[in-house]
N, C-alpha and C positions, 0 to 999 in steps of 0.2 A: 778149648778147655775153659777159658775165661767166660765165654758165652754161656756155657752150661752152669757155671757157678753163679753168674748173674741171674739166670733164669730160675735157679733153685732159690736164691735169696728173694727174688721178686715173688715167687710162690709163697714163701714163708710170710712175707709182709702182707700179701693179699689175704692169706688164710688167717693171719692174726687180726686183721681189721674185721674180717667176717665173723670170727669168734667173739671179738670185742663187742660187736653189735648184737650179740646174743642170738644169732640165728642158729648156732649149733650148741651153745652153752645151756640153753633152757628149752624144754619142749614148748610147743605152741599153747596158747591159752584158748579156752573155749569161747572167748569173747573177742570182738574185733576192736573195741574202743581203746585198748591199751596194749602195748608191747610187753613182753615178759620183763624187760629191763625196767620199764616205767612202773609196772606192778610191784616189783621188788623195791624200787626206790620209794614208792608210796608207803609200803609197809615199814621200811627202815626209817622213814621220816615221822612215822606216827608213834605216839606214846602207848598205843594199844597193841595187843597181841593179835587182834582180828580186825582187818581193814576192808571196807567195802570197795569193790572194784567196778561193779557194773550193776545197774538196776533197770530191768525192762519189764514188759508185760508178763513174761513167763517165769522169770526167776531173778533173784539177787545173788550176785557172786561176791565172795569174800576170799581173802588170802590170809593164811596164818602161818606162823613159824613153828616148826617142831622143836620143842624144848627137850631138856633131859628127861622129862616125864613122858615124852612121846605123845601119841594121839589122845591119851586120856586128858591132858591139859587142854587140848583143842576142844574136845567134847565138853569139858567143864565150862570153857569160855562161851561156847555156843549155847549151852543150857542157861548160863547167866544172862546172856544177851536176850534170849527168847523170853526168859522170865521177866526181864525188865519191860518187855512189850506185852506182858500179860498172858503168855503162853505157858501151859503146864506140861512138863516133861512126862511122857508116858513110858517109852521104852527105847532101847537101842537094839537094832537088828542089823548085823553086818556093819556097813558103813552108813546106815540110815538112822537118824534120830527122829522120833515121832513125838509131836506136840499136839495139844488140843487147847482151843479157846472158843468159848461160846458155841459149842457144838461143831466147830470147824476143826479140821485136821491140817497140820502142816508137816511136811517131810523135809528134813535137812540132811543132805548127803555130803560126805567128805570123800575126797579123792587125793591120794598122794600125787603131788605134781612133780616134785623132786625129792631127794632125800631130806631136804631142809624145809620144804614148804608143802602146805596142804591147801587145796582148793575146796571151798565150802559153797554149796548151792542150796539156797532156800527157795523151794518151789512155791509159786503163787496159785 
C-alpha cells in the first residue's frame, strides 16, 4: 500500500514539473526560437502591449495580451504600430487587417493563442 502511495506522489511531482515547464499549460508557438514560457516572460517584462517574438524572411511574429476591451484593443495597437511605420489601414476582414504603403499591401493576422494572449503575424 505504501508503494502505491509513493508511486502516486511521484506521479504528481513529475506531472507538476511537466506543467510548470509549460509543456501542457500553453499551446505550442508557431516559431521555434522561443518557448511559450519565454514569450510570456518577454511580454510581461515589456512596457508595451505588443512585443516582437520573431522576425524571419516570411513574417514577423508578435504577442499581445487581451485586455478588458478584447481583440479591439489589440487591433488598435496593431494599427498604431503600422501607422508609425508609414502603413495606412485599409480594412479588417475576419482576423486579417489590411494595410497599404507605396502601392504595397501588408496583411496582419491575429490568432487567439490562449484566453489571455493573441499571436500577431505580419507577413512580408
